[in-house]
N, C-alpha and C positions, 0 to 999 in steps of 0.2 A: 497220728495226730490226733489228742485227746481233745476236750470242751473244756476251756477253762472257766465257764459260768457253771457256778454252783445255785443251787434253786433250794429252798427251804420249804419242805413239806410243809402245805395246809399258807404258804402267802400270799399275800392276795394279789395279783399280777395286775398294778394298770392298764387298762382298757378304754378308748374315748370311744365314747355311742357316740348317736348323733342326738342324745336329749344334754347330753353333756356330762354327762357320770364317767366318773376314773376306774371306777372299781366293777368287775361283777357284781359284789358284794350289793353296793347301791345302786345298782340297776336292777340286781331281783327287789330291791326296797320300792323301789320309784314303781315297776311292773304291777308290785303287789298296792300300791295307795293307786295308780292308776284305776287299777280293777275295782277298787271300793269307789272311787270318785263315778266311776262307768256304773256301777250297780245302786248307788245314790240316783244318779237320773231317769235310769233307766223305769226304779223302784217310783220316782216320784212322777213320772212318764206314764205309766200304766196305772197308778192310782184316780190321778188325772181323768183319763181317757175313760177309765172304766163309767169313772162317774158320769161324765157327760154321754156315756153310752146307755145310762139308766134312766137321765136327766136330760136329753136333748135339749136344745134352745126351744122357747117359746113352749115348752111339756107337749105335753097330750092333751086330746079332745077328753072331753067329762061325759058328752053326750052327742048322741045322733042325731043334729039337726043339720041333715045336708054334709053329712063325712061321716066315717065311721068312729067311734068312740074306742079311745086308745092308741089312735094314730097319730103320730108329731103334727103338732099344728103347723111347722114350716113344708110339712112334708104334704099337705092339702092347703092348696090356694097358688096365688101367683111366685112363691119362692120355694118348687119342688128344686131348681138349679141346687140353687142354694144349700138346700138340706142337703142333698144328693153330694155335694162337696165336702161338707162338715162330715158327713157320714163317713166317703172313703178317707179324707186324711184323719179324721177321728181312729174307725179300722185300723186303717196303716199305721198310726204312731202307737196304737193298743199293742199289735201285732209284733211290730219290732222290738219294744219294749222287752215281752214275753220272750223274744228269741235272744235277747241282749242277757237277764236275766239268767235263760237256762245253759246259755253257752256260758255266763261267766260262773257257775256252780262248779263247772269241772275246770281243777286248779291247773290240767296240763295245755288247755286252752289257752289261757292269757302269759306265758311261759317267754313268748317271743314278740318280739318288738313289732312284726309284721300283723301278727295278730292282733296286737291292741291298738296298732293303725287303723286296720280293717274295723273292729269293735267300735271306737272311734268316731270313724264314717257314720257305720251302724247306728251310733249315740246321734249325730247330726240328722242324718235324713229321721230319727224318730222326732229331734226336737221338731224340724222346720213342719214335719208333720205335723206336729201338735201345733203350732205356729195358723200353719192352715187351717186347720178347726177352727183355732179362735177365729179368725179374720170371718171365717164364714158362717159362723154361729154367732159373732156377737154384735154385728150389726145388720141392718135391714139396707144403708145405708150409699152406696157407692163410695161417693165422696170420704167417709168415713173408713170404708177398708182401702179406700187409696192408700189414705195417712199410715194406716196400720202398717201395710206393704212397706212404705216407705222408710218408716220409724223402726220397723221388723232390720230392713235394709241395711240401713245406718248403724244402726248397736252391732249387726252380726261384723260391719265391714271394720269398726273401731277393735271390738275384740280379736278380731283376725291381727289388726293394726298393732294393739299392744302386745299380743302374743307373741308376733315375729321381731317387735323392733323394742319395743318399751323392756320386756321382760329381758331381754340378753342383754340390753344396756343396763339395768339393773344389777344383774348376777354379775356383771362384770368390775360393776362397780363398788358392788358389796365385796367381790375377790380382791380389787386393790387394794381397800380399805382393809384387807384381815392380814394383806402382806405387808401394807406400811404400820401398822401395829407391833408385827415382830418386832 
């Protein structure tokens, strides 16, 4: 019994991936585009956290009147816990940014969907650490910190909602319009 199907060498084989892409070439292009966005976010976070590490909130003591010159102002006084929270969130964001950048330099690393998903999750940890550092370092008032936390959580839920429900709806509408035009 012979195979009645004939295949053309080099022809695209349609495949359905979880991101809705229909060919292997389009999927590869999507992975490359996702890599670009992840490296932009990681570079931005590394730049911001590096600068915040060099110049922490409140700055540094310039004199030695009851404290050590060169120490962060928030570290000496009633806000030690807030400074340490800022420090650890900022250090986590900086380290995860560098890890993401280094991993994305290797082209083989981002060629599978599972690895891109892991990088996306790592980027989320990076950005959440960046937000945590901002919350800890931007205000000394607990009410303002709670406001920033609530606002951040609300925006995160909105982004997830848009990515989960609105974006596929828009894609299906565009798909329908493309078929109607034909």
